[in-house]
C-alpha positions in Angstrom: 4.8 -4.9 -4.3 4.4 -5.1 -0.5 0.7 -5.9 -1.0 0.2 -8.2 -4.1 3.2 -9.8 -4.2 5.0 -8.4 -7.4 8.7 -8.1 -8.1 8.3 -4.5 -9.2 5.6 -1.9 -9.7 5.4 -2.6 -13.3 2.1 -4.9 -13.5 -0.2 -2.8 -11.6 -3.0 -1.4 -13.9 -5.0 1.8 -13.4 -7.9 -0.1 -12.3 -6.1 -1.9 -9.3 -4.6 1.4 -8.1 -8.0 3.0 -8.3 -9.2 0.2 -5.7 -6.4 1.3 -3.6 -7.0 5.1 -3.8 -10.8 4.6 -2.9 -9.7 2.6 0.1 -7.3 5.2 1.2 -9.6 8.1 0.5 -12.2 6.6 2.5 -10.3 6.7 5.6 -7.6 9.3 5.5 -9.4 12.7 5.8 -6.8 15.0 6.7 -3.7 14.5 4.9 -3.0 15.6 1.2 -3.9 12.7 -0.9 -1.3 11.5 -4.1 -2.0 9.1 -6.2 0.7 7.4 -8.4 0.2 6.8 -12.1 0.8 3.5 -12.9 3.3 2.2 -15.8 1.6 2.6 -18.9 -1.2 4.9 -18.3 0.7 8.3 -19.2 3.9 7.4 -21.2 1.8 7.3 -24.7 0.9 11.0 -24.9 -0.3 13.9 -22.9 -3.9 13.4 -23.9 -3.9 10.0 -22.2 -1.6 11.2 -19.3 -4.3 13.6 -18.7 -7.1 11.2 -18.8 -5.5 9.2 -16.5 -4.8 11.5 -14.1 -8.5 13.0 -14.2 -9.7 9.6 -13.4 -7.3 9.2 -10.1 -9.1 12.3 -8.9 -12.7 11.6 -10.1 -12.6 8.1 -9.5 -10.0 7.5 -6.8 -10.5 10.5 -4.4 -7.0 11.8 -4.7 -6.2 15.7 -4.3 -3.0 15.3 -6.5 -1.0 12.9 -8.8 2.7 11.7 -9.0 4.4 10.5 -12.3 7.7 9.4 -12.5 10.9 10.4 -14.3 12.2 13.4 -16.2 12.6 12.7 -19.5 11.0 15.5 -21.9 7.8 13.8 -22.5 7.3 13.3 -18.9 7.8 17.0 -18.3 5.6 17.9 -21.0 2.9 15.2 -19.4 3.5 17.1 -16.0 2.9 20.3 -17.8 -0.4 19.2 -19.5 -1.9 17.8 -16.1 -1.2 20.9 -14.4 -2.7 22.9 -17.1 -6.0 20.5 -16.8 -6.2 22.2 -13.1 -4.4 19.0 -11.2 -1.7 19.3 -8.9 1.4 17.1 -10.0 4.2 15.6 -7.7 7.4 14.7 -9.7 9.8 11.9 -9.0 13.4 11.7 -9.8 16.4 9.6 -9.1 15.6 5.9 -8.7 12.3 5.6 -10.5 11.0 1.9 -10.3 8.7 2.4 -13.2 12.2 2.6 -15.3 13.8 -0.4 -13.8 14.3 -1.9 -17.3 16.5 1.0 -18.5 18.3 1.7 -14.8 19.3 -2.3 -14.6 17.2 -2.9 -11.6 16.3 -1.3 -8.1 19.9 0.9 -8.2 20.7 4.1 -6.3 21.1 7.0 -8.9 23.6 10.2 -9.0 27.1 8.3 -8.8 28.9 10.6 -10.8 29.0 14.1 -11.4 27.1 14.2 -14.8 24.2 12.0 -13.1 23.7 13.9 -10.0 23.9 17.4 -11.7 21.0 15.6 -14.0 19.0 14.9 -10.9 19.1 18.7 -9.8 18.4 19.9 -13.5 15.4 17.1 -13.7 13.9 18.5 -10.6 13.9 22.2 -11.6 12.4 21.2 -14.9 9.5 19.5 -12.8 9.1 22.5 -10.8 9.0 24.7 -13.7 6.6 22.4 -15.4 4.2 23.3 -12.6 5.1 20.3 -9.9 4.3 21.2 -6.5 6.7 18.8 -5.0 9.3 16.4 -6.0 10.3 12.6 -4.4 14.1 12.3 -4.6 14.8 8.5 -4.8 18.1 6.9 -3.7 20.4 9.5 -4.2 23.3 10.8 -2.1 22.6 13.1 0.7 24.4 15.9 -0.6 22.5 15.8 -3.9 19.3 15.7 -2.2 20.5 18.5 -0.1 21.5 20.6 -3.3 18.1 19.7 -4.9 16.1 21.0 -2.1 18.2 24.3 -1.7 17.5 24.9 -5.2 14.2 24.4 -5.7 11.0 26.6 -4.6 9.0 23.6 -3.8 9.2 20.7 -1.2 11.2 17.7 -1.7 10.1 14.2 -0.3 13.2 12.0 0.3 12.9 8.1 0.1 16.6 6.8 1.0 18.0 10.4 0.1 19.2 11.5 3.2 18.1 13.9 6.0 18.1 17.1 4.1 15.0 17.2 2.3 11.6 18.7 3.3 10.0 15.4 4.2 10.4 11.9 4.0 8.7 8.6 3.0 9.0 5.0 3.8 6.8 2.1 2.9 4.9 1.3 6.0 5.2 -2.7 5.6 9.3 -2.0 5.6 9.3 0.0 8.5 7.1 -2.1 10.6 8.8 -5.2 10.0 6.3 -7.2 7.8 9.0 -8.8 5.6 7.3 -12.5 5.3 7.0 -12.4 1.7 10.3 -14.0 0.0 10.6 -11.1 -2.0 10.2 -8.3 0.2 12.9 -10.0 2.7 15.2 -10.4 -0.2 15.1 -6.7 -1.6 14.7 -4.7 1.6 16.1 -1.4 0.6 19.1 -0.5 2.3 17.8 2.8 3.6 14.6 1.4 5.5 14.5 1.5 9.4 12.6 -1.4 10.9 11.0 0.2 14.1 9.2 -3.0 15.3 9.0 -6.7 13.8 5.2 -6.8 13.6 5.5 -9.5 11.0 6.7 -11.8 13.7 3.7 -11.1 15.9 1.1 -11.4 12.9 2.9 -14.8 12.5 2.8 -16.1 16.2 -0.8 -14.7 16.4 -2.1 -16.7 13.4 0.0 -19.9 14.1 -1.6 -19.9 17.8 -5.0 -19.4 16.0 -4.5 -22.2 13.8 -3.5 -24.7 16.7 -6.5 -23.7 18.7 -8.8 -24.2 15.8 -7.0 -27.5 15.4 -7.3 -28.8 18.9 -10.6 -27.2 19.1 -10.2 -25.0 21.8 -11.2 -22.0 20.0 -14.1 -21.2 19.8 -14.7 -22.2 23.3 -17.9 -21.2 25.2 -16.7 -17.3 25.9 -16.3 -16.9 22.2 -19.6 -18.8 21.4 -21.9 -16.1 22.5 -25.5 -16.8 20.8 -27.5 -18.6 23.5 -30.5 -20.9 23.2 -32.6 -21.9 26.3 -32.6 -25.3 27.7 -36.1 -25.8 26.6 -35.7 -24.5 23.2 -32.8 -27.2 23.0 -35.0 -29.6 23.9 -38.0 -28.6 21.6 -35.1 -28.2 18.7 -33.8 -31.7 19.5 -37.3 -33.1 19.1 -38.2 -31.4 16.1 -35.1 -32.6 14.4 -35.7 -36.5 15.8 -39.6 -36.1 14.1 -38.1 -34.8 10.9 -35.9 -37.8 10.9 -32.8 -35.9 11.4 -31.4 -38.3 14.0 -27.7 -37.6 13.8 -28.7 -34.0 13.8 -30.2 -34.1 16.9 -27.7 -36.1 18.6 -25.1 -33.5 17.3 -27.2 -30.4 18.7 -27.6 -32.2 22.1 -23.9 -33.1 22.3 -23.0 -29.3 21.5 -25.2 -27.9 24.0 -23.5 -30.2 26.6 -20.5 -29.3 25.8 -20.8 -25.6 25.5 -22.9 -25.1 28.2 -25.5 -23.2 27.1 -28.6 -23.9 29.3 -29.6 -20.6 29.8 -29.9 -17.4 27.5 -27.7 -14.2 28.5 
């Protein structure tokens, strides 16, 4: 959503996700890398789920995969992937891939039945073999209870301070919110540590202005030089070839840029 400008996570394909996975894997050598299974790549059966997870590791360079939801079919898929030798992270609470049935990006666990379900689903994912569970957009006491009930770590996303770890989309925390959709739907749980987006916009505007008024690139940013004698020979050669306009342009440019000697 923050990179491609989609309004939801649903459109992203497995091939697109693999591009992101490989890019991250090339740059991040120390962290545990977890690739998210895109919507539509694991719901139809355990074999497809395992096949998708295998591609995330083999082609994406990830160490583990993450899948959303706690329906029986998702639990079964998680177990099958673990049995195939692939580490799995679960995800309960607000599951962005399920906004069609959730009615949008809405917090979960607003009544006793639903909060109990969050805890029970997290436990079911643990029993299926998951090594960790993401808790997204649930009340802090619910996240605390789930974290206490589990033997595996929890990662909180808008779930309060009582999880084992925390996650935020870095575009949100850096204030890179220029896309209209992002500005409209910035989650309430996000804290902006800096307004990098404003700095980026300012720099791009200044660049555009300097290019428009021809102050950039100037002599200091035109480093590849040619001697005065070579300029003269170049102009003479162009003239002999009949490129009089080009010869005049070269002479004028050499004079303006002040490149009469080599570095």
